[in-house]
A tleap script that builds the chain and sets N, CA, C and O, in Angstrom:
source leaprc.protein.ff14SB
mol = sequence {
  NMET ASN ARG LYS GLN ILE SER GLU PHE ASP
  THR ALA GLU GLN GLY HIE PHE GLU GLY GLU
  ILE SER ILE PRO LYS ILE ASN GLU PRO THR
  PRO ARG PHE ILE LEU ASP ILE LEU SER ASP
  TYR THR ARG LYS LYS ILE ASN LEU GLN PRO
  GLU PHE GLN ARG GLN PHE VAL TRP ASN LYS
  LYS LYS GLN LYS GLU LEU ILE LYS SER LEU
  TYR ILE GLY ILE PRO LEU PRO MET PHE TYR
  PHE ALA GLU GLY GLU ARG ASP VAL ASN GLU
  VAL VAL ASP GLY GLN GLN ARG LEU THR THR
  ILE PHE GLY PHE LEU LYS PRO LYS SER LEU
  ASN LYS PRO LEU ARG PRO LYS ILE ILE ALA
  ASN ILE LYS MET SER HIE ASN GLY GLU ARG
  LEU SER LEU GLU GLU ILE LYS LYS CASN
}
set mol.1.N position { 93.570 33.119 87.759 }
set mol.1.CA position { 93.601 32.635 89.124 }
set mol.1.C position { 95.054 32.515 89.559 }
set mol.1.O position { 95.899 32.005 88.824 }
set mol.2.N position { 95.321 32.982 90.740 }
set mol.2.CA position { 96.667 33.012 91.262 }
set mol.2.C position { 96.918 31.795 92.143 }
set mol.2.O position { 96.205 31.592 93.125 }
set mol.3.N position { 97.909 30.990 91.812 }
set mol.3.CA position { 98.234 29.815 92.622 }
set mol.3.C position { 99.369 30.138 93.563 }
set mol.3.O position { 100.369 30.749 93.187 }
set mol.4.N position { 99.188 29.717 94.779 }
set mol.4.CA position { 100.210 29.958 95.782 }
set mol.4.C position { 101.116 28.733 95.836 }
set mol.4.O position { 100.638 27.599 95.813 }
set mol.5.N position { 102.367 28.955 95.904 }
set mol.5.CA position { 103.308 27.858 96.002 }
set mol.5.C position { 103.379 27.386 97.464 }
set mol.5.O position { 103.436 28.194 98.391 }
set mol.6.N position { 103.374 26.084 97.638 }
set mol.6.CA position { 103.400 25.520 98.986 }
set mol.6.C position { 104.822 25.080 99.291 }
set mol.6.O position { 105.472 24.406 98.491 }
set mol.7.N position { 105.284 25.476 100.457 }
set mol.7.CA position { 106.626 25.082 100.854 }
set mol.7.C position { 106.536 24.099 102.016 }
set mol.7.O position { 105.455 23.862 102.555 }
set mol.8.N position { 107.656 23.539 102.391 }
set mol.8.CA position { 107.684 22.584 103.494 }
set mol.8.C position { 107.251 23.217 104.815 }
set mol.8.O position { 106.871 22.503 105.744 }
set mol.9.N position { 107.303 24.544 104.912 }
set mol.9.CA position { 106.929 25.217 106.153 }
set mol.9.C position { 105.418 25.401 106.276 }
set mol.9.O position { 104.928 25.804 107.331 }
set mol.10.N position { 104.676 25.109 105.205 }
set mol.10.CA position { 103.227 25.262 105.224 }
set mol.10.C position { 102.500 24.027 105.758 }
set mol.10.O position { 101.280 24.052 105.925 }
set mol.11.N position { 103.216 22.983 106.017 }
set mol.11.CA position { 102.569 21.761 106.513 }
set mol.11.C position { 102.279 21.897 108.009 }
set mol.11.O position { 102.921 22.671 108.718 }
set mol.12.N position { 101.313 21.138 108.454 }
set mol.12.CA position { 100.951 21.167 109.873 }
set mol.12.C position { 102.099 20.599 110.703 }
set mol.12.O position { 102.768 19.643 110.310 }
set mol.13.N position { 102.297 21.206 111.838 }
set mol.13.CA position { 103.372 20.749 112.718 }
set mol.13.C position { 102.977 19.417 113.342 }
set mol.13.O position { 101.851 19.250 113.811 }
set mol.14.N position { 103.899 18.487 113.344 }
set mol.14.CA position { 103.651 17.187 113.945 }
set mol.14.C position { 103.784 17.326 115.455 }
set mol.14.O position { 104.842 17.709 115.955 }
set mol.15.N position { 102.712 17.017 116.183 }
set mol.15.CA position { 102.739 17.096 117.639 }
set mol.15.C position { 103.313 15.815 118.226 }
set mol.15.O position { 103.458 14.806 117.537 }
set mol.16.N position { 103.627 15.875 119.484 }
set mol.16.CA position { 104.151 14.710 120.181 }
set mol.16.C position { 103.139 14.328 121.251 }
set mol.16.O position { 102.865 15.107 122.163 }
set mol.17.N position { 102.582 13.114 121.135 }
set mol.17.CA position { 101.579 12.637 122.072 }
set mol.17.C position { 102.260 11.812 123.139 }
set mol.17.O position { 103.007 10.883 122.831 }
set mol.18.N position { 102.005 12.151 124.408 }
set mol.18.CA position { 102.685 11.458 125.484 }
set mol.18.C position { 101.772 10.540 126.290 }
set mol.18.O position { 102.238 9.846 127.194 }
set mol.19.N position { 100.471 10.528 125.972 }
set mol.19.CA position { 99.542 9.671 126.709 }
set mol.19.C position { 99.534 8.262 126.137 }
set mol.19.O position { 100.221 7.959 125.161 }
set mol.20.N position { 98.739 7.414 126.768 }
set mol.20.CA position { 98.600 6.045 126.290 }
set mol.20.C position { 97.356 5.944 125.423 }
set mol.20.O position { 96.327 6.547 125.727 }
set mol.21.N position { 97.454 5.186 124.349 }
set mol.21.CA position { 96.315 4.973 123.476 }
set mol.21.C position { 95.775 3.580 123.746 }
set mol.21.O position { 96.515 2.597 123.711 }
set mol.22.N position { 94.482 3.507 124.015 }
set mol.22.CA position { 93.838 2.224 124.258 }
set mol.22.C position { 93.352 1.667 122.929 }
set mol.22.O position { 92.527 2.285 122.256 }
set mol.23.N position { 93.855 0.521 122.559 }
set mol.23.CA position { 93.443 -0.116 121.318 }
set mol.23.C position { 92.627 -1.352 121.680 }
set mol.23.O position { 93.139 -2.274 122.315 }
set mol.24.N position { 91.342 -1.369 121.271 }
set mol.24.CA position { 90.521 -2.535 121.631 }
set mol.24.C position { 91.002 -3.775 120.905 }
set mol.24.O position { 91.483 -3.705 119.774 }
set mol.25.N position { 90.867 -4.898 121.565 }
set mol.25.CA position { 91.247 -6.167 120.966 }
set mol.25.C position { 89.998 -6.797 120.367 }
set mol.25.O position { 89.042 -7.100 121.081 }
set mol.26.N position { 90.011 -6.991 119.069 }
set mol.26.CA position { 88.895 -7.608 118.371 }
set mol.26.C position { 89.396 -8.930 117.809 }
set mol.26.O position { 90.314 -8.954 116.990 }
set mol.27.N position { 88.794 -10.025 118.248 }
set mol.27.CA position { 89.228 -11.353 117.837 }
set mol.27.C position { 88.688 -11.718 116.458 }
set mol.27.O position { 87.844 -11.021 115.894 }
set mol.28.N position { 89.190 -12.816 115.940 }
set mol.28.CA position { 88.720 -13.339 114.661 }
set mol.28.C position { 87.242 -13.710 114.762 }
set mol.28.O position { 86.761 -14.038 115.847 }
set mol.29.N position { 86.517 -13.662 113.639 }
set mol.29.CA position { 85.092 -14.023 113.662 }
set mol.29.C position { 84.862 -15.439 114.187 }
set mol.29.O position { 85.591 -16.369 113.843 }
set mol.30.N position { 83.849 -15.582 115.013 }
set mol.30.CA position { 83.467 -16.867 115.576 }
set mol.30.C position { 81.962 -17.018 115.411 }
set mol.30.O position { 81.205 -16.181 115.903 }
set mol.31.N position { 81.511 -18.068 114.729 }
set mol.31.CA position { 80.056 -18.265 114.605 }
set mol.31.C position { 79.435 -18.529 115.976 }
set mol.31.O position { 79.941 -19.331 116.761 }
set mol.32.N position { 78.330 -17.837 116.245 }
set mol.32.CA position { 77.636 -18.002 117.525 }
set mol.32.C position { 76.135 -17.943 117.286 }
set mol.32.O position { 75.666 -17.344 116.319 }
set mol.33.N position { 75.392 -18.578 118.186 }
set mol.33.CA position { 73.947 -18.504 118.141 }
set mol.33.C position { 73.487 -17.267 118.903 }
set mol.33.O position { 74.099 -16.870 119.894 }
set mol.34.N position { 72.398 -16.662 118.427 }
set mol.34.CA position { 71.841 -15.481 119.089 }
set mol.34.C position { 71.511 -15.781 120.545 }
set mol.34.O position { 71.758 -14.949 121.418 }
set mol.35.N position { 70.955 -16.964 120.820 }
set mol.35.CA position { 70.593 -17.292 122.212 }
set mol.35.C position { 71.823 -17.363 123.110 }
set mol.35.O position { 71.729 -17.065 124.300 }
set mol.36.N position { 72.975 -17.752 122.563 }
set mol.36.CA position { 74.213 -17.756 123.353 }
set mol.36.C position { 74.666 -16.324 123.652 }
set mol.36.O position { 75.143 -16.028 124.748 }
set mol.37.N position { 74.513 -15.459 122.681 }
set mol.37.CA position { 74.875 -14.052 122.885 }
set mol.37.C position { 73.924 -13.426 123.909 }
set mol.37.O position { 74.352 -12.663 124.775 }
set mol.38.N position { 72.629 -13.755 123.803 }
set mol.38.CA position { 71.645 -13.269 124.777 }
set mol.38.C position { 71.986 -13.767 126.179 }
set mol.38.O position { 71.875 -13.021 127.152 }
set mol.39.N position { 72.398 -15.019 126.279 }
set mol.39.CA position { 72.788 -15.577 127.578 }
set mol.39.C position { 73.981 -14.813 128.158 }
set mol.39.O position { 73.997 -14.491 129.346 }
set mol.40.N position { 74.966 -14.527 127.327 }
set mol.40.CA position { 76.120 -13.729 127.785 }
set mol.40.C position { 75.667 -12.348 128.255 }
set mol.40.O position { 76.154 -11.838 129.264 }
set mol.41.N position { 74.743 -11.753 127.524 }
set mol.41.CA position { 74.241 -10.429 127.886 }
set mol.41.C position { 73.530 -10.469 129.244 }
set mol.41.O position { 73.752 -9.598 130.085 }
set mol.42.N position { 72.682 -11.470 129.459 }
set mol.42.CA position { 71.948 -11.549 130.727 }
set mol.42.C position { 72.882 -11.862 131.892 }
set mol.42.O position { 72.562 -11.564 133.043 }
set mol.43.N position { 74.033 -12.462 131.597 }
set mol.43.CA position { 75.029 -12.732 132.650 }
set mol.43.C position { 76.029 -11.580 132.776 }
set mol.43.O position { 77.063 -11.720 133.428 }
set mol.44.N position { 75.718 -10.447 132.153 }
set mol.44.CA position { 76.543 -9.225 132.224 }
set mol.44.C position { 77.927 -9.414 131.596 }
set mol.44.O position { 78.900 -8.806 132.042 }
set mol.45.N position { 78.013 -10.250 130.568 }
set mol.45.CA position { 79.278 -10.472 129.860 }
set mol.45.C position { 79.347 -9.669 128.570 }
set mol.45.O position { 80.359 -9.693 127.870 }
set mol.46.N position { 78.257 -8.951 128.253 }
set mol.46.CA position { 78.213 -8.088 127.078 }
set mol.46.C position { 77.657 -6.735 127.487 }
set mol.46.O position { 76.629 -6.649 128.159 }
set mol.47.N position { 78.341 -5.689 127.078 }
set mol.47.CA position { 77.887 -4.317 127.299 }
set mol.47.C position { 77.348 -3.785 125.979 }
set mol.47.O position { 78.112 -3.516 125.052 }
set mol.48.N position { 76.024 -3.634 125.899 }
set mol.48.CA position { 75.397 -3.103 124.675 }
set mol.48.C position { 75.649 -1.614 124.499 }
set mol.48.O position { 75.620 -1.111 123.376 }
set mol.49.N position { 75.891 -0.911 125.581 }
set mol.49.CA position { 76.015 0.549 125.540 }
set mol.49.C position { 77.350 1.047 126.074 }
set mol.49.O position { 77.376 1.787 127.057 }
set mol.50.N position { 78.477 0.654 125.441 }
set mol.50.CA position { 79.732 1.268 125.885 }
set mol.50.C position { 79.677 2.777 125.620 }
set mol.50.O position { 78.821 3.245 124.869 }
set mol.51.N position { 80.568 3.516 126.222 }
set mol.51.CA position { 80.551 4.985 126.142 }
set mol.51.C position { 80.521 5.510 124.712 }
set mol.51.O position { 79.908 6.545 124.450 }
set mol.52.N position { 81.163 4.824 123.799 }
set mol.52.CA position { 81.267 5.326 122.427 }
set mol.52.C position { 80.025 5.032 121.585 }
set mol.52.O position { 79.909 5.544 120.472 }
set mol.53.N position { 79.100 4.223 122.089 }
set mol.53.CA position { 77.909 3.868 121.321 }
set mol.53.C position { 76.840 4.939 121.438 }
set mol.53.O position { 76.680 5.567 122.484 }
set mol.54.N position { 76.108 5.138 120.344 }
set mol.54.CA position { 74.952 6.034 120.411 }
set mol.54.C position { 73.823 5.303 121.127 }
set mol.54.O position { 73.892 4.092 121.339 }
set mol.55.N position { 72.798 6.034 121.493 }
set mol.55.CA position { 71.642 5.433 122.152 }
set mol.55.C position { 70.837 4.614 121.139 }
set mol.55.O position { 71.062 4.701 119.932 }
set mol.56.N position { 69.906 3.826 121.647 }
set mol.56.CA position { 69.046 3.047 120.766 }
set mol.56.C position { 68.108 3.994 120.038 }
set mol.56.O position { 67.403 4.778 120.673 }
set mol.57.N position { 68.093 3.928 118.703 }
set mol.57.CA position { 67.302 4.884 117.923 }
set mol.57.C position { 66.351 4.237 116.914 }
set mol.57.O position { 65.581 4.945 116.265 }
set mol.58.N position { 66.385 2.941 116.770 }
set mol.58.CA position { 65.538 2.305 115.759 }
set mol.58.C position { 64.066 2.472 116.102 }
set mol.58.O position { 63.658 2.294 117.250 }
set mol.59.N position { 63.266 2.822 115.078 }
set mol.59.CA position { 61.827 2.896 115.280 }
set mol.59.C position { 61.235 1.485 115.196 }
set mol.59.O position { 61.926 0.535 114.825 }
set mol.60.N position { 59.958 1.359 115.540 }
set mol.60.CA position { 59.337 0.037 115.614 }
set mol.60.C position { 59.207 -0.615 114.236 }
set mol.60.O position { 59.241 -1.841 114.130 }
set mol.61.N position { 59.061 0.183 113.187 }
set mol.61.CA position { 58.984 -0.386 111.834 }
set mol.61.C position { 60.302 -1.075 111.472 }
set mol.61.O position { 60.302 -2.184 110.938 }
set mol.62.N position { 61.395 -0.430 111.758 }
set mol.62.CA position { 62.712 -1.004 111.456 }
set mol.62.C position { 62.945 -2.280 112.283 }
set mol.62.O position { 63.506 -3.257 111.786 }
set mol.63.N position { 62.512 -2.257 113.536 }
set mol.63.CA position { 62.640 -3.440 114.389 }
set mol.63.C position { 61.829 -4.607 113.820 }
set mol.63.O position { 62.304 -5.742 113.774 }
set mol.64.N position { 60.606 -4.313 113.392 }
set mol.64.CA position { 59.740 -5.351 112.828 }
set mol.64.C position { 60.381 -5.952 111.575 }
set mol.64.O position { 60.335 -7.166 111.377 }
set mol.65.N position { 60.969 -5.119 110.743 }
set mol.65.CA position { 61.632 -5.609 109.529 }
set mol.65.C position { 62.781 -6.556 109.877 }
set mol.65.O position { 62.986 -7.558 109.192 }
set mol.66.N position { 63.524 -6.246 110.928 }
set mol.66.CA position { 64.615 -7.122 111.344 }
set mol.66.C position { 64.070 -8.477 111.815 }
set mol.66.O position { 64.587 -9.523 111.421 }
set mol.67.N position { 63.037 -8.460 112.649 }
set mol.67.CA position { 62.462 -9.704 113.166 }
set mol.67.C position { 61.902 -10.536 112.007 }
set mol.67.O position { 62.085 -11.753 111.975 }
set mol.68.N position { 61.229 -9.895 111.069 }
set mol.68.CA position { 60.700 -10.608 109.897 }
set mol.68.C position { 61.823 -11.250 109.089 }
set mol.68.O position { 61.720 -12.405 108.674 }
set mol.69.N position { 62.882 -10.498 108.872 }
set mol.69.CA position { 63.990 -11.036 108.076 }
set mol.69.C position { 64.654 -12.214 108.786 }
set mol.69.O position { 65.092 -13.160 108.132 }
set mol.70.N position { 64.730 -12.167 110.097 }
set mol.70.CA position { 65.269 -13.304 110.848 }
set mol.70.C position { 64.365 -14.523 110.695 }
set mol.70.O position { 64.838 -15.645 110.512 }
set mol.71.N position { 63.065 -14.287 110.771 }
set mol.71.CA position { 62.119 -15.393 110.673 }
set mol.71.C position { 62.236 -16.108 109.323 }
set mol.71.O position { 62.199 -17.337 109.269 }
set mol.72.N position { 62.376 -15.352 108.247 }
set mol.72.CA position { 62.428 -15.996 106.929 }
set mol.72.C position { 63.838 -16.474 106.561 }
set mol.72.O position { 64.050 -17.033 105.484 }
set mol.73.N position { 64.794 -16.251 107.460 }
set mol.73.CA position { 66.112 -16.845 107.281 }
set mol.73.C position { 67.151 -15.992 106.579 }
set mol.73.O position { 68.152 -16.516 106.090 }
set mol.74.N position { 66.932 -14.705 106.522 }
set mol.74.CA position { 67.944 -13.825 105.928 }
set mol.74.C position { 69.104 -13.696 106.915 }
set mol.74.O position { 68.891 -13.328 108.071 }
set mol.75.N position { 70.322 -13.992 106.475 }
set mol.75.CA position { 71.463 -13.909 107.397 }
set mol.75.C position { 71.706 -12.477 107.870 }
set mol.75.O position { 71.507 -11.513 107.131 }
set mol.76.N position { 72.135 -12.371 109.105 }
set mol.76.CA position { 72.482 -11.069 109.676 }
set mol.76.C position { 73.922 -10.716 109.340 }
set mol.76.O position { 74.766 -11.601 109.200 }
set mol.77.N position { 74.203 -9.422 109.210 }
set mol.77.CA position { 75.620 -9.033 109.131 }
set mol.77.C position { 76.306 -9.390 110.445 }
set mol.77.O position { 75.649 -9.604 111.464 }
set mol.78.N position { 77.619 -9.450 110.408 }
set mol.78.CA position { 78.362 -9.804 111.626 }
set mol.78.C position { 78.174 -8.755 112.713 }
set mol.78.O position { 77.940 -7.578 112.442 }
set mol.79.N position { 78.284 -9.224 113.945 }
set mol.79.CA position { 78.351 -8.342 115.103 }
set mol.79.C position { 79.826 -8.241 115.470 }
set mol.79.O position { 80.568 -9.218 115.370 }
set mol.80.N position { 80.239 -7.068 115.890 }
set mol.80.CA position { 81.626 -6.874 116.301 }
set mol.80.C position { 81.670 -6.510 117.776 }
set mol.80.O position { 80.941 -5.637 118.246 }
set mol.81.N position { 82.548 -7.206 118.491 }
set mol.81.CA position { 82.737 -6.978 119.914 }
set mol.81.C position { 84.209 -6.692 120.169 }
set mol.81.O position { 85.084 -7.211 119.476 }
set mol.82.N position { 84.468 -5.875 121.155 }
set mol.82.CA position { 85.836 -5.627 121.620 }
set mol.82.C position { 85.928 -6.135 123.043 }
set mol.82.O position { 84.980 -6.017 123.819 }
set mol.83.N position { 87.071 -6.699 123.380 }
set mol.83.CA position { 87.265 -7.161 124.752 }
set mol.83.C position { 87.415 -5.950 125.657 }
set mol.83.O position { 88.312 -5.126 125.477 }
set mol.84.N position { 86.528 -5.860 126.626 }
set mol.84.CA position { 86.598 -4.771 127.591 }
set mol.84.C position { 87.234 -5.252 128.874 }
set mol.84.O position { 87.873 -6.304 128.921 }
set mol.85.N position { 87.050 -4.474 129.896 }
set mol.85.CA position { 87.602 -4.832 131.206 }
set mol.85.C position { 86.775 -5.933 131.849 }
set mol.85.O position { 85.580 -6.057 131.581 }
set mol.86.N position { 87.409 -6.726 132.691 }
set mol.86.CA position { 86.771 -7.780 133.489 }
set mol.86.C position { 85.964 -8.761 132.634 }
set mol.86.O position { 84.844 -9.123 132.995 }
set mol.87.N position { 86.526 -9.187 131.509 }
set mol.87.CA position { 85.886 -10.183 130.633 }
set mol.87.C position { 84.508 -9.772 130.127 }
set mol.87.O position { 83.659 -10.631 129.887 }
set mol.88.N position { 84.276 -8.486 129.964 }
set mol.88.CA position { 83.016 -8.007 129.410 }
set mol.88.C position { 83.295 -7.522 127.993 }
set mol.88.O position { 84.144 -6.657 127.776 }
set mol.89.N position { 82.566 -8.093 127.026 }
set mol.89.CA position { 82.719 -7.663 125.638 }
set mol.89.C position { 81.852 -6.448 125.374 }
set mol.89.O position { 80.700 -6.392 125.803 }
set mol.90.N position { 82.408 -5.480 124.668 }
set mol.90.CA position { 81.668 -4.269 124.320 }
set mol.90.C position { 81.234 -4.358 122.866 }
set mol.90.O position { 82.020 -4.744 122.001 }
set mol.91.N position { 79.990 -4.002 122.598 }
set mol.91.CA position { 79.476 -4.043 121.236 }
set mol.91.C position { 80.062 -2.871 120.464 }
set mol.91.O position { 79.865 -1.710 120.823 }
set mol.92.N position { 80.783 -3.192 119.401 }
set mol.92.CA position { 81.368 -2.173 118.523 }
set mol.92.C position { 80.412 -1.911 117.367 }
set mol.92.O position { 80.189 -0.760 116.992 }
set mol.93.N position { 79.847 -2.976 116.799 }
set mol.93.CA position { 78.894 -2.831 115.705 }
set mol.93.C position { 77.795 -3.878 115.874 }
set mol.93.O position { 78.073 -5.064 116.052 }
set mol.94.N position { 76.547 -3.421 115.814 }
set mol.94.CA position { 75.409 -4.323 115.928 }
set mol.94.C position { 74.524 -4.034 117.121 }
set mol.94.O position { 73.634 -4.820 117.443 }
set mol.95.N position { 74.761 -2.917 117.777 }
set mol.95.CA position { 74.011 -2.589 118.988 }
set mol.95.C position { 72.522 -2.432 118.716 }
set mol.95.O position { 71.708 -2.910 119.507 }
set mol.96.N position { 72.141 -1.783 117.628 }
set mol.96.CA position { 70.720 -1.593 117.312 }
set mol.96.C position { 70.046 -2.936 117.047 }
set mol.96.O position { 68.937 -3.183 117.522 }
set mol.97.N position { 70.715 -3.801 116.290 }
set mol.97.CA position { 70.175 -5.123 115.982 }
set mol.97.C position { 70.064 -5.988 117.233 }
set mol.97.O position { 69.035 -6.619 117.471 }
set mol.98.N position { 71.129 -6.013 118.030 }
set mol.98.CA position { 71.111 -6.835 119.241 }
set mol.98.C position { 70.067 -6.349 120.243 }
set mol.98.O position { 69.376 -7.162 120.857 }
set mol.99.N position { 69.949 -5.054 120.410 }
set mol.99.CA position { 68.947 -4.510 121.332 }
set mol.99.C position { 67.554 -4.914 120.884 }
set mol.99.O position { 66.722 -5.300 121.705 }
set mol.100.N position { 67.296 -4.826 119.587 }
set mol.100.CA position { 65.999 -5.228 119.043 }
set mol.100.C position { 65.733 -6.705 119.313 }
set mol.100.O position { 64.656 -7.070 119.783 }
set mol.101.N position { 66.704 -7.542 119.017 }
set mol.101.CA position { 66.536 -8.992 119.177 }
set mol.101.C position { 66.372 -9.357 120.649 }
set mol.101.O position { 65.470 -10.118 121.000 }
set mol.102.N position { 67.233 -8.824 121.510 }
set mol.102.CA position { 67.142 -9.128 122.942 }
set mol.102.C position { 65.804 -8.658 123.507 }
set mol.102.O position { 65.170 -9.364 124.291 }
set mol.103.N position { 65.382 -7.469 123.107 }
set mol.103.CA position { 64.115 -6.927 123.588 }
set mol.103.C position { 62.924 -7.737 123.117 }
set mol.103.O position { 61.932 -7.863 123.835 }
set mol.104.N position { 63.014 -8.287 121.917 }
set mol.104.CA position { 61.924 -9.104 121.387 }
set mol.104.C position { 61.875 -10.465 122.074 }
set mol.104.O position { 60.804 -10.942 122.449 }
set mol.105.N position { 63.039 -11.083 122.234 }
set mol.105.CA position { 63.083 -12.420 122.833 }
set mol.105.C position { 62.905 -12.405 124.346 }
set mol.105.O position { 62.246 -13.276 124.914 }
set mol.106.N position { 63.500 -11.407 124.990 }
set mol.106.CA position { 63.475 -11.366 126.453 }
set mol.106.C position { 63.445 -9.905 126.910 }
set mol.106.O position { 64.467 -9.363 127.332 }
set mol.107.N position { 62.267 -9.268 126.826 }
set mol.107.CA position { 62.174 -7.828 127.108 }
set mol.107.C position { 62.708 -7.412 128.474 }
set mol.107.O position { 63.273 -6.327 128.616 }
set mol.108.N position { 62.535 -8.260 129.470 }
set mol.108.CA position { 62.977 -7.890 130.819 }
set mol.108.C position { 64.491 -7.906 130.967 }
set mol.108.O position { 65.015 -7.496 132.003 }
set mol.109.N position { 65.204 -8.378 129.938 }
set mol.109.CA position { 66.667 -8.355 129.999 }
set mol.109.C position { 67.206 -6.941 129.775 }
set mol.109.O position { 68.342 -6.641 130.141 }
set mol.110.N position { 66.390 -6.078 129.177 }
set mol.110.CA position { 66.819 -4.701 128.902 }
set mol.110.C position { 66.503 -3.784 130.071 }
set mol.110.O position { 65.615 -4.067 130.876 }
set mol.111.N position { 67.241 -2.677 130.156 }
set mol.111.CA position { 66.979 -1.674 131.186 }
set mol.111.C position { 65.561 -1.128 131.032 }
set mol.111.O position { 65.072 -0.970 129.913 }
set mol.112.N position { 64.903 -0.839 132.154 }
set mol.112.CA position { 63.507 -0.376 132.136 }
set mol.112.C position { 63.262 0.815 131.210 }
set mol.112.O position { 62.274 0.795 130.475 }
set mol.113.N position { 64.106 1.852 131.203 }
set mol.113.CA position { 63.819 2.997 130.327 }
set mol.113.C position { 63.823 2.636 128.836 }
set mol.113.O position { 63.211 3.335 128.029 }
set mol.114.N position { 64.494 1.571 128.480 }
set mol.114.CA position { 64.603 1.169 127.078 }
set mol.114.C position { 63.404 0.334 126.619 }
set mol.114.O position { 63.067 0.350 125.436 }
set mol.115.N position { 62.773 -0.372 127.507 }
set mol.115.CA position { 61.709 -1.325 127.158 }
set mol.115.C position { 60.560 -0.737 126.353 }
set mol.115.O position { 60.106 -1.397 125.419 }
set mol.116.N position { 60.052 0.473 126.653 }
set mol.116.CA position { 58.936 1.005 125.857 }
set mol.116.C position { 59.307 1.272 124.387 }
set mol.116.O position { 58.424 1.353 123.533 }
set mol.117.N position { 60.585 1.407 124.099 }
set mol.117.CA position { 61.022 1.671 122.727 }
set mol.117.C position { 61.113 0.402 121.885 }
set mol.117.O position { 61.239 0.469 120.662 }
set mol.118.N position { 61.049 -0.748 122.540 }
set mol.118.CA position { 61.259 -2.025 121.871 }
set mol.118.C position { 59.931 -2.631 121.426 }
set mol.118.O position { 58.918 -2.538 122.120 }
set mol.119.N position { 59.967 -3.240 120.272 }
set mol.119.CA position { 58.783 -3.912 119.747 }
set mol.119.C position { 58.464 -5.122 120.635 }
set mol.119.O position { 59.305 -6.001 120.826 }
set mol.120.N position { 57.254 -5.156 121.168 }
set mol.120.CA position { 56.879 -6.241 122.074 }
set mol.120.C position { 56.078 -7.305 121.332 }
set mol.120.O position { 56.352 -8.499 121.452 }
set mol.121.N position { 55.109 -6.871 120.583 }
set mol.121.CA position { 54.281 -7.791 119.808 }
set mol.121.C position { 54.509 -7.510 118.338 }
set mol.121.O position { 54.782 -6.379 117.936 }
set mol.122.N position { 54.393 -8.535 117.564 }
set mol.122.CA position { 54.557 -8.368 116.132 }
set mol.122.C position { 53.493 -9.205 115.451 }
set mol.122.O position { 53.321 -10.380 115.774 }
set mol.123.N position { 52.783 -8.607 114.516 }
set mol.123.CA position { 51.814 -9.350 113.713 }
set mol.123.C position { 52.483 -9.607 112.379 }
set mol.123.O position { 52.903 -8.688 111.676 }
set mol.124.N position { 52.568 -10.888 112.052 }
set mol.124.CA position { 53.291 -11.241 110.856 }
set mol.124.C position { 52.633 -12.437 110.200 }
set mol.124.O position { 52.142 -13.344 110.871 }
set mol.125.N position { 52.632 -12.425 108.878 }
set mol.125.CA position { 52.145 -13.598 108.166 }
set mol.125.C position { 53.241 -14.052 107.208 }
set mol.125.O position { 54.074 -13.267 106.756 }
set mol.126.N position { 53.206 -15.338 106.921 }
set mol.126.CA position { 54.192 -15.930 106.010 }
set mol.126.C position { 53.447 -16.913 105.123 }
set mol.126.O position { 52.726 -17.785 105.608 }
set mol.127.N position { 53.629 -16.762 103.821 }
set mol.127.CA position { 52.912 -17.586 102.841 }
set mol.127.C position { 51.397 -17.533 103.065 }
set mol.127.O position { 50.701 -18.540 102.935 }
set mol.128.N position { 50.906 -16.338 103.403 }
set mol.128.CA position { 49.473 -16.133 103.559 }
set mol.128.C position { 48.889 -16.568 104.886 }
set mol.128.O position { 47.688 -16.402 105.097 }
set mol.129.N position { 49.688 -17.118 105.795 }
set mol.129.CA position { 49.184 -17.562 107.093 }
set mol.129.C position { 49.706 -16.665 108.204 }
set mol.129.O position { 50.887 -16.320 108.243 }
set mol.130.N position { 48.796 -16.291 109.114 }
set mol.130.CA position { 49.160 -15.479 110.269 }
set mol.130.C position { 49.987 -16.332 111.226 }
set mol.130.O position { 49.621 -17.469 111.523 }
set mol.131.N position { 51.096 -15.788 111.706 }
set mol.131.CA position { 51.978 -16.514 112.627 }
set mol.131.C position { 51.753 -16.032 114.052 }
set mol.131.O position { 51.510 -14.850 114.293 }
set mol.132.N position { 51.837 -16.960 114.984 }
set mol.132.CA position { 51.723 -16.579 116.392 }
set mol.132.C position { 53.090 -16.074 116.873 }
set mol.132.O position { 54.125 -16.348 116.266 }
set mol.133.N position { 53.057 -15.343 117.959 }
set mol.133.CA position { 54.276 -14.824 118.558 }
set mol.133.C position { 55.236 -15.965 118.926 }
set mol.133.O position { 56.450 -15.835 118.766 }
set mol.134.N position { 54.696 -17.063 119.410 }
set mol.134.CA position { 55.520 -18.219 119.782 }
set mol.134.C position { 56.212 -18.814 118.565 }
set mol.134.O position { 57.376 -19.208 118.641 }
set mol.135.N position { 55.492 -18.883 117.429 }
set mol.135.CA position { 56.101 -19.413 116.204 }
set mol.135.C position { 57.252 -18.526 115.745 }
set mol.135.O position { 58.294 -19.014 115.308 }
set mol.136.N position { 57.052 -17.257 115.847 }
set mol.136.CA position { 58.100 -16.313 115.424 }
set mol.136.C position { 59.316 -16.467 116.310 }
set mol.136.O position { 60.442 -16.525 115.817 }
set mol.137.N position { 59.100 -16.533 117.618 }
set mol.137.CA position { 60.232 -16.623 118.565 }
set mol.137.C position { 60.981 -17.935 118.473 }
set mol.137.O position { 62.196 -17.962 118.672 }
set mol.138.N position { 60.292 -19.020 118.177 }
set mol.138.CA position { 61.001 -20.303 118.162 }
set mol.138.C position { 61.905 -20.442 116.955 }
set mol.138.O position { 62.848 -21.233 116.984 }
set mol.139.N position { 61.646 -19.702 115.906 }
set mol.139.CA position { 62.541 -19.734 114.741 }
set mol.139.C position { 63.767 -18.929 115.032 }
set mol.139.O position { 64.653 -18.824 114.184 }
savepdb mol mol.pdb
quit
C-alpha cells in the first residue's frame, strides 16, 4: 500500500467569515413546576417550535409511557430553553415531552393541526387499580 505524504498545503483553507453569529443565551438550571411552564406557554412566553426544531413526531404509545412515568414519579430529564426575542424562551431540548404534557393537561393550548396527534385519553392502572383521568392529571 502506497502512503501519500501530507504537506501543509494539503490542509483546508481557512475562510474568513464576515457575518454575525447568533449565540443563544442559556441560563443556569432553575427548578420549575410543569404547570408554571404550561402557564408561560399559554401566555406566549415559550415557543415550542422554533425554526431549528423538528416537528412533533412522538406516537401515542410513547406519549402514554411519558404520562405513566410522570404519574409514578419518575423524574424527567431537564428541559433546555434559550432566550429568544421579546422575552420568549425557545425550547432547545424537550419539545416532544413538553408538547405531550401540554396536550395531555390542556389540549386546547396547542395549535389545532397538532391536537389530533396528541394523546387525549389514557387508560392506566396502578397497583392493580384503574385510575381515572382526573387522578392522573392531578398528580
